[in-house]
DRENDO-450238 format. One line per field, with one value per residue (C-alpha): z, y, x; residue in one letter. Coordinates in nm, 3 decimals. Layout:
N
pz: Z; ... .
py: Y; ... .
px: X; ... .
r: A; ... .
//
This chain:
450
pz: -0.048; 0.136; 0.517; 0.751; 1.122; 1.090; 1.226; 0.916; 0.900; 0.655; 0.410; 0.414; 0.340; 0.051; -0.052; -0.043; -0.260; -0.488; -0.536; -0.637; -0.876; -1.031; -1.067; -1.218; -0.954; -0.881; -0.547; -0.432; -0.061; 0.181; 0.527; 0.861; 1.101; 1.484; 1.490; 1.309; 1.659; 1.967; 2.055; 2.351; 2.409; 2.173; 2.132; 2.061; 1.850; 1.775; 1.536; 1.640; 1.592; 1.544; 1.245; 1.090; 1.129; 0.842; 0.841; 0.617; 0.371; 0.347; 0.317; 0.018; -0.156; -0.106; -0.251; -0.531; -0.667; -0.626; -0.327; -0.044; 0.315; 0.626; 0.999; 1.228; 1.595; 1.894; 2.121; 2.414; 2.594; 2.619; 2.560; 2.734; 2.861; 2.638; 2.312; 2.066; 2.098; 2.446; 2.550; 2.275; 2.386; 2.749; 2.572; 2.426; 2.689; 2.977; 3.212; 3.336; 3.537; 3.268; 3.384; 3.152; 3.025; 3.029; 2.733; 2.733; 2.434; 2.599; 2.657; 2.321; 2.438; 2.476; 2.146; 1.981; 2.117; 2.038; 1.689; 1.660; 1.846; 1.853; 1.466; 1.273; 1.308; 1.148; 0.857; 0.519; 0.510; 0.185; 0.285; 0.460; 0.567; 0.777; 0.870; 1.221; 1.190; 0.860; 0.509; 0.553; 0.419; 0.617; 0.657; 0.438; 0.659; 0.972; 1.049; 1.370; 1.537; 1.843; 2.009; 2.365; 2.447; 2.362; 2.729; 2.785; 2.928; 2.828; 3.125; 3.212; 2.898; 2.862; 2.491; 2.358; 2.138; 2.173; 1.796; 1.685; 1.849; 1.723; 1.346; 1.385; 1.516; 1.274; 0.958; 1.007; 1.196; 0.861; 0.757; 1.102; 1.074; 0.734; 0.526; 0.177; 0.187; 0.292; 0.613; 0.526; 0.784; 0.781; 1.110; 1.278; 1.299; 1.499; 1.499; 1.271; 1.112; 1.124; 0.712; 0.726; 0.834; 0.773; 0.528; 0.706; 0.848; 0.927; 1.187; 1.169; 0.973; 0.978; 0.637; 0.524; 0.225; 0.487; 0.570; 0.181; 0.105; 0.357; 0.241; -0.084; 0.103; 0.407; 0.191; -0.015; 0.257; 0.447; 0.180; 0.329; 0.609; 0.423; 0.487; 0.145; 0.152; 0.309; 0.359; 0.421; 0.488; 0.123; 0.221; 0.527; 0.585; 0.845; 1.103; 0.994; 0.826; 0.599; 0.447; 0.444; 0.096; -0.056; -0.342; -0.476; -0.184; -0.185; -0.566; -0.528; -0.226; -0.431; -0.694; -0.466; -0.339; -0.697; -0.701; -0.341; -0.220; -0.090; -0.217; 0.101; 0.134; 0.493; 0.712; 1.055; 1.206; 1.026; 0.814; 1.133; 1.519; 1.711; 1.395; 1.356; 1.659; 1.530; 1.303; 0.992; 1.043; 0.893; 0.607; 0.282; 0.309; 0.016; -0.334; -0.495; -0.239; -0.489; -0.745; -1.090; -1.224; -0.932; -0.891; -1.262; -1.210; -0.873; -1.058; -1.338; -1.123; -0.961; -1.304; -1.409; -1.099; -1.167; -1.498; -1.404; -1.148; -1.350; -1.329; -0.966; -0.869; -1.059; -0.866; -0.544; -0.609; -0.722; -0.407; -0.213; -0.420; -0.376; -0.108; -0.378; -0.306; -0.506; -0.391; -0.335; -0.335; -0.640; -0.473; -0.457; -0.840; -0.843; -0.545; -0.681; -0.802; -0.570; -0.731; -0.611; -0.291; -0.296; -0.527; -0.331; -0.126; -0.392; -0.646; -0.642; -0.842; -0.884; -0.939; -1.174; -1.477; -1.362; -1.176; -1.002; -0.850; -0.714; -0.693; -0.308; -0.360; -0.411; -0.736; -0.796; -0.876; -1.240; -1.146; -1.206; -0.978; -1.053; -0.980; -1.018; -1.145; -1.185; -1.510; -1.394; -1.637; -1.930; -2.159; -2.010; -2.156; -2.043; -2.054; -1.967; -2.292; -2.489; -2.537; -2.493; -2.249; -2.192; -1.798; -1.630; -1.627; -1.405; -1.516; -1.413; -1.532; -1.515; -1.388; -1.374; -1.128; -1.401; -1.439; -1.237; -1.383; -1.489; -1.666; -1.783; -1.884; -2.227; -2.369; -2.098; -2.169; -1.867; -1.832; -1.813; -1.828; -1.983; -1.714; -1.710; -1.694; -1.648; -1.370; -1.153; -0.820; -0.739; -1.043; -0.853; -0.760; -1.115; -1.334; -1.608; -1.918; -2.191; -2.104; -2.279; -2.307; -2.345; -2.504; -2.495; -2.750; -2.775; -2.720; -2.937; -2.674; -2.385; -2.147; -1.938; -1.694; -1.571 .
py: -1.267; -1.177; -1.133; -0.968; -0.952; -1.045; -1.345; -1.565; -1.897; -2.176; -2.020; -1.643; -1.777; -1.986; -1.697; -1.461; -1.680; -1.754; -1.368; -1.339; -1.620; -1.481; -1.120; -1.318; -1.112; -1.263; -1.442; -1.682; -1.723; -1.663; -1.602; -1.679; -1.395; -1.463; -1.563; -1.895; -2.027; -2.068; -1.721; -1.494; -1.494; -1.368; -1.684; -2.025; -2.354; -2.493; -2.440; -2.278; -2.570; -2.392; -2.162; -2.456; -2.780; -2.953; -2.806; -3.066; -3.036; -2.656; -2.689; -2.932; -2.726; -2.414; -2.603; -2.753; -2.401; -2.352; -2.165; -2.158; -2.108; -1.954; -1.852; -1.589; -1.684; -1.532; -1.763; -1.540; -1.727; -2.038; -2.379; -2.445; -2.746; -2.706; -2.758; -3.041; -3.180; -3.117; -3.468; -3.497; -3.157; -3.327; -3.676; -3.434; -3.179; -3.392; -3.445; -3.074; -3.273; -3.140; -2.765; -2.484; -2.420; -2.061; -1.919; -2.031; -1.894; -1.962; -2.337; -2.520; -2.803; -2.594; -2.453; -2.745; -2.933; -2.639; -2.674; -3.047; -3.095; -2.775; -2.662; -2.979; -3.102; -2.785; -2.800; -2.943; -3.255; -3.497; -3.706; -4.024; -4.141; -3.800; -3.722; -3.792; -3.701; -3.845; -3.684; -3.377; -3.062; -2.751; -2.440; -2.370; -2.051; -1.913; -1.555; -1.470; -1.177; -1.166; -0.799; -0.891; -0.704; -0.812; -0.901; -1.139; -1.462; -1.406; -1.217; -1.475; -1.438; -1.012; -0.874; -1.201; -1.099; -1.372; -1.288; -1.371; -1.706; -1.800; -1.686; -1.941; -2.222; -2.178; -2.110; -2.447; -2.688; -2.874; -2.937; -3.064; -3.300; -3.406; -3.260; -3.118; -2.830; -2.501; -2.342; -1.986; -1.724; -1.366; -1.190; -0.854; -0.709; -0.939; -0.728; -0.723; -1.043; -1.129; -1.125; -1.480; -1.652; -1.429; -1.223; -0.909; -0.769; -0.405; -0.399; -0.207; 0.080; 0.427; 0.440; 0.819; 0.985; 1.047; 0.676; 0.610; 0.816; 0.677; 0.322; 0.320; 0.488; 0.235; -0.091; 0.011; 0.128; -0.185; -0.345; -0.176; -0.440; -0.723; -0.700; -0.706; -0.892; -0.649; -0.713; -0.399; -0.365; -0.284; -0.096; -0.162; 0.128; 0.400; 0.535; 0.903; 1.043; 1.243; 0.955; 0.674; 0.790; 0.896; 0.634; 0.807; 0.705; 0.364; 0.326; 0.472; 0.255; -0.045; 0.044; 0.050; -0.280; -0.432; -0.326; -0.421; -0.741; -0.888; -0.798; -0.834; -0.726; -0.656; -0.509; -0.466; -0.445; -0.097; -0.282; -0.389; -0.361; -0.061; 0.179; 0.149; 0.361; 0.642; 0.903; 0.825; 0.461; 0.171; 0.165; -0.032; -0.291; -0.559; -0.520; -0.511; -0.215; 0.019; 0.244; 0.128; 0.330; 0.263; -0.105; -0.152; 0.038; -0.177; -0.515; -0.419; -0.344; -0.682; -0.849; -0.675; -0.803; -1.167; -1.145; -1.008; -1.322; -1.494; -1.203; -1.139; -1.503; -1.490; -1.211; -1.373; -1.639; -1.424; -1.219; -1.568; -1.642; -1.268; -1.080; -0.796; -0.776; -0.754; -0.368; -0.173; 0.216; 0.389; 0.460; 0.065; 0.071; 0.482; 0.498; 0.809; 1.032; 1.270; 1.233; 0.858; 0.949; 1.224; 1.035; 0.724; 0.840; 0.791; 0.552; 0.228; -0.058; -0.338; -0.620; -0.562; -0.411; -0.231; 0.114; 0.203; 0.527; 0.489; 0.782; 0.872; 1.220; 1.379; 1.480; 1.872; 1.997; 1.879; 1.534; 1.544; 1.480; 1.670; 1.384; 1.441; 1.125; 1.093; 0.887; 0.746; 0.697; 0.485; 0.426; 0.327; 0.276; 0.507; 0.246; 0.529; 0.740; 0.464; 0.633; 0.588; 0.794; 0.855; 0.943; 1.110; 1.352; 1.482; 1.469; 1.648; 1.443; 1.532; 1.185; 1.084; 0.810; 0.556; 0.620; 0.470; 0.571; 0.257; 0.241; -0.041; -0.102; -0.107; -0.456; -0.587; -0.910; -0.928; -1.268; -1.245; -1.490; -1.405; -1.383; -1.652; -1.479; -1.815; -1.964; -1.615; -1.808; -1.969; -1.880; -1.850; -2.204; -2.326; -2.403; -2.146; -2.238; -1.969; -1.757; -1.405; -1.232; -0.839; -0.713; -0.357; -0.262; 0.057; -0.148; -0.357; -0.635; -0.747; -1.031; -1.203; -1.473; -1.712 .
px: 1.002; 0.715; 0.671; 0.411; 0.308; -0.027; -0.243; -0.245; -0.420; -0.422; -0.696; -0.541; -0.165; -0.371; -0.536; -0.220; -0.009; -0.328; -0.318; 0.025; -0.008; -0.330; -0.178; 0.125; 0.341; 0.673; 0.720; 0.979; 0.976; 0.658; 0.817; 0.579; 0.617; 0.611; 0.245; 0.280; 0.347; 0.125; 0.015; 0.114; 0.485; 0.721; 0.933; 0.764; 0.868; 0.528; 0.283; -0.059; -0.280; -0.638; -0.489; -0.266; -0.449; -0.276; 0.090; 0.252; -0.067; -0.033; 0.355; 0.352; 0.085; 0.321; 0.629; 0.415; 0.367; 0.762; 0.789; 1.042; 0.916; 1.081; 0.957; 1.032; 1.199; 1.263; 1.495; 1.504; 1.210; 1.362; 1.214; 0.874; 0.776; 0.444; 0.650; 0.556; 0.906; 0.981; 1.063; 1.305; 1.456; 1.503; 1.634; 1.902; 1.979; 1.905; 1.619; 1.451; 1.194; 0.956; 0.997; 1.068; 1.430; 1.549; 1.760; 2.099; 2.323; 2.659; 2.582; 2.677; 2.454; 2.171; 2.187; 2.273; 1.960; 1.738; 1.875; 1.811; 1.498; 1.292; 1.375; 1.499; 1.147; 0.967; 1.251; 1.231; 1.432; 1.407; 1.757; 1.598; 1.946; 1.990; 1.635; 1.564; 1.189; 1.154; 1.107; 0.884; 0.819; 0.898; 1.081; 1.417; 1.535; 1.489; 1.442; 1.644; 1.455; 1.651; 1.605; 1.585; 1.943; 2.288; 2.388; 2.060; 2.209; 2.559; 2.692; 2.935; 3.119; 3.167; 3.088; 2.940; 2.640; 2.345; 2.286; 2.620; 2.607; 2.247; 2.360; 2.682; 2.490; 2.197; 2.359; 2.596; 2.334; 2.224; 2.573; 2.652; 2.376; 2.487; 2.202; 2.279; 2.045; 2.245; 2.153; 2.018; 1.904; 1.782; 1.922; 1.955; 2.278; 2.532; 2.820; 3.155; 3.187; 2.856; 2.832; 2.991; 2.652; 2.355; 2.148; 2.122; 1.794; 1.783; 1.503; 1.151; 1.217; 1.015; 0.906; 0.959; 1.112; 1.427; 1.449; 1.407; 1.703; 1.938; 1.908; 2.100; 2.424; 2.370; 2.318; 2.633; 2.851; 2.798; 3.019; 3.320; 3.320; 3.181; 2.872; 2.709; 2.357; 2.106; 1.728; 1.510; 1.139; 1.048; 0.750; 0.584; 0.352; 0.354; 0.128; 0.234; -0.122; 0.057; 0.245; -0.016; -0.151; 0.206; 0.163; 0.507; 0.707; 0.559; 0.649; 1.023; 1.066; 0.977; 1.186; 1.457; 1.398; 1.415; 1.751; 1.884; 2.040; 1.738; 1.404; 1.153; 0.801; 0.711; 0.471; 0.576; 0.235; 0.132; -0.150; -0.370; -0.420; -0.355; -0.327; -0.725; -0.713; -0.479; -0.636; -0.515; -0.594; -0.404; -0.191; -0.288; -0.018; -0.088; 0.109; -0.236; -0.341; -0.161; -0.363; -0.346; -0.041; 0.171; 0.065; 0.186; 0.534; 0.596; 0.497; 0.719; 1.013; 0.959; 0.940; 1.267; 1.447; 1.301; 1.458; 1.800; 1.813; 2.074; 2.279; 2.228; 2.274; 2.625; 2.718; 2.636; 2.876; 3.128; 3.073; 3.142; 3.471; 3.601; 3.436; 3.328; 2.974; 2.664; 2.612; 2.889; 2.984; 3.132; 3.461; 3.548; 3.622; 3.722; 3.886; 4.116; 3.812; 3.642; 3.276; 3.325; 3.273; 3.037; 2.787; 2.820; 2.518; 2.262; 2.410; 2.572; 2.717; 2.479; 2.705; 3.029; 2.869; 2.544; 2.500; 2.196; 2.059; 1.705; 1.523; 1.466; 1.334; 0.984; 0.871; 0.815; 0.444; 0.522; 0.531; 0.917; 1.219; 1.554; 1.830; 2.180; 2.406; 2.764; 2.902; 3.222; 3.505; 3.462; 3.178; 2.836; 2.510; 2.220; 1.937; 1.669; 1.792; 1.932; 2.254; 2.609; 2.784; 3.157; 3.261; 3.372; 3.084; 2.776; 2.430; 2.128; 1.797; 1.433; 1.267; 0.877; 0.786; 0.854; 1.211; 1.552; 1.879; 2.065; 2.369; 2.572; 2.925; 3.011; 3.114; 2.915; 2.676; 2.414; 2.237; 1.861; 1.575; 1.253; 0.965; 0.719; 0.350; 0.212; 0.438; 0.532; 0.615; 0.923; 1.129; 1.436; 1.442; 1.388; 1.671; 1.720; 1.504; 1.570; 1.885; 1.917; 2.222; 2.200; 2.512; 2.597; 2.844; 3.097; 3.432; 3.596; 3.592; 3.359; 3.252; 2.992; 2.935; 2.659 .
r: M; F; T; R; W; Y; D; F; D; D; A; L; V; R; S; T; V; N; E; F; E; T; R; S; Y; P; L; D; V; F; V; F; D; M; N; W; H; F; H; G; P; W; G; G; Y; S; W; T; K; P; E; F; P; S; V; Q; G; L; M; G; W; M; R; E; R; G; L; R; M; G; A; N; I; H; D; A; D; G; V; R; A; S; E; D; H; Y; K; D; F; E; A; A; F; G; D; Q; S; G; K; D; V; P; F; Q; P; V; N; A; S; Y; V; K; A; V; D; D; T; M; L; A; P; L; E; R; C; D; E; E; D; V; C; K; Y; G; K; Q; D; G; F; N; L; W; W; I; D; Y; Q; Q; G; E; E; N; A; V; T; S; I; P; K; L; N; P; T; A; V; L; N; K; A; R; S; E; A; R; A; R; R; G; E; K; E; R; G; L; I; L; S; R; W; P; G; L; G; G; H; R; Y; A; V; G; F; T; G; D; Q; K; H; S; W; K; G; L; A; Y; L; P; Y; F; T; A; T; A; A; N; V; G; F; G; F; W; S; H; D; I; Y; G; G; T; T; D; G; S; L; Q; N; D; W; E; L; R; T; R; W; I; Q; F; G; A; Y; S; P; V; M; R; F; H; D; K; G; E; G; T; G; R; C; F; D; Q; P; G; G; C; S; K; I; W; P; W; D; S; P; A; K; N; Y; A; L; E; R; R; A; L; I; E; R; T; E; L; L; P; Y; I; Y; T; M; A; W; K; A; T; E; T; G; S; T; L; V; R; P; M; Y; H; D; F; A; D; D; E; S; A; Y; I; Q; S; R; R; Q; Y; F; F; G; D; D; M; I; V; S; P; V; T; A; K; A; D; N; N; S; L; T; A; W; D; F; W; V; P; P; G; K; W; W; D; L; L; E; G; R; L; L; E; G; P; Q; A; L; T; M; Q; L; D; I; S; E; V; P; V; L; V; R; A; G; A; A; V; P; R; Q; P; F; D; Y; K; Q; P; L; G; T; A; S; R; A; Y; G; N; L; R; W; D; V; S; W; G; T; S; A; G; S; G; Q; V .
//
């Protein structure tokens, strides 16, 4: 997934997608940040016409390449009378005398009217019997970037969080209208129970070594409250001049992203704008901005993730059936072992059969990082060294920037699909062609699932 807070237009979107394709760089979802709608206010539900004169033409072109699309929305500004579908909104919600309508999350009629008259015209719909605005290309997901305060417009109902209201409504709107496509949303933290509706978005992050070191712990620990699918800003740049050219940090951040629940590149505005006035200037944001060695490692990490899509998808399905999330702490499986609690700060289960420990510390002067790693009880294949290990035992490894410790359970059969370098876009939306099973021997029996 790729997002960037930037003044895109039709030509730049096409150029960006072509760059991913030409470089055989995996991409499945392109999400438009807030500047897709008319400029000025944070919120809006109408495309900005000068930059995107033919929305259906652009959307159709992107979908032909296998991509899915999404858009960032800020609901707190309400509905303006200048919106393209304001008349439809009035027909659904009631006559407003052509005036702007304030945000009303506690009003079910308002929320439903926004979903059905402001958002539905922007969404993909290909079922004639339920497409009110006709068959059309459009967005598959909404990025609900609500950040205007947890009490805004909900004072009549104490402790009601607007994000929780919006998440429930948006995730259920398509099904309510009888559409077959599942509603998918990306959202900030709405409170406990919010995992029912959204893929989590952790907000604008400070890109530093300290920030990176916190993410494996945070992501795995969130499984303790059922929130197993978080999307982080994978590498979004920084205004810290001492880190702007720290390509090792960037590479390690992307390697972690490849083994996170949702891999999403995002520039939160550090690649253009006011940063030009800072001593260090702006960060280099595009994936292909990295030096050749780093670029090759980062691309390889994304290809590895793409090849693991059958495994990731299977584990995501299993999470809906059992509640056991894709990324979870070690002590979920080894609750009686003290080491499982200590080491859960830097390693985690990635599905049922893999353990990953993303490297989140800077290398020494020899370009190596000393990294402690715990092998839990049982037999495990160390993919870095190609050896069968029996736990429990603690290891200290000397790792260069190309290496990320990964263990695979002995007896596991992990499904993979070979990466198609000629069709790097939209792999996640295509049916499996060739499927490969990586079988880890070392036990008398094993299993796999897809």
